C-alpha positions as CSV (number, residue, x, y, z in Angstrom):
1,X,75.8,108.2,76.0
2,X,76.4,106.9,79.4
3,X,79.5,107.4,81.3
4,X,79.9,105.8,84.6
5,X,81.8,107.2,87.3
6,X,83.7,104.2,89.4
7,X,86.9,104.5,90.5
8,X,88.5,102.9,93.7
9,X,92.4,103.4,94.9
10,X,94.4,100.3,96.6
11,X,96.8,102.4,98.8
12,X,100.4,101.0,99.9
13,X,101.7,102.9,103.1
14,X,105.2,102.2,103.8
15,X,106.7,103.1,107.1
16,X,110.3,102.5,108.5
17,X,110.4,101.8,112.7
18,X,113.9,102.5,114.5
19,X,114.8,99.1,114.2
20,X,115.5,99.1,110.0
21,X,112.4,97.3,109.3
22,X,110.0,98.3,107.2
23,X,105.6,97.4,107.8
24,X,103.6,98.0,105.4
25,X,99.7,99.5,105.5
26,X,97.2,98.4,102.7
27,X,94.3,101.1,102.4
28,X,91.1,101.0,100.2
29,X,88.9,103.4,98.9
30,X,85.9,103.1,96.4
31,X,85.3,106.7,95.8
32,X,82.4,107.3,97.5
33,X,84.1,107.1,101.3
34,X,87.2,107.6,103.1
35,X,90.2,105.1,103.2
36,X,89.7,101.9,105.2
37,X,92.3,100.3,106.5
38,X,92.5,96.0,105.3
39,X,94.2,93.5,107.1
40,X,96.0,91.4,105.4
41,X,97.1,87.2,106.2
42,X,95.4,88.0,109.5
43,X,97.4,91.1,110.5
44,X,95.4,94.5,112.0
45,X,96.4,97.5,110.6
46,X,100.3,96.7,109.6
47,X,102.3,93.5,108.4
48,X,106.1,93.5,108.1
49,X,107.2,93.9,104.4
50,X,109.9,90.8,104.7
51,X,106.5,88.7,106.0
52,X,104.3,90.2,103.0
53,X,106.6,88.8,100.2
54,X,107.0,85.4,101.6
55,X,103.9,84.9,102.5
56,X,102.8,86.5,98.8
57,X,105.4,84.2,97.2
58,X,104.6,80.9,99.2
59,X,100.8,81.1,98.2
60,X,101.9,81.5,94.5
61,X,103.1,78.0,94.7
62,X,100.5,76.6,97.8
63,X,96.7,76.6,96.3
64,X,95.7,75.3,99.6
65,X,96.9,78.5,101.5
66,X,94.5,81.1,103.1
67,X,93.6,84.1,100.8
68,X,95.2,87.2,101.6
69,X,92.2,89.1,102.7
């Protein structure tokens, strides 16, 4: 019997700034390397949670909207 040892992880890091706004950082690893940050909707590093939720909501209804990656 052959078993594959594949694994990957998608992590969402949340942080709150001094003004109380929540930011999301998305990280990915395929199990063989360390985590790398994924830029969502053109943001490098972090995106405000309210903007991420807005963009996800709009992209559900608008197939012409750019993909998040």
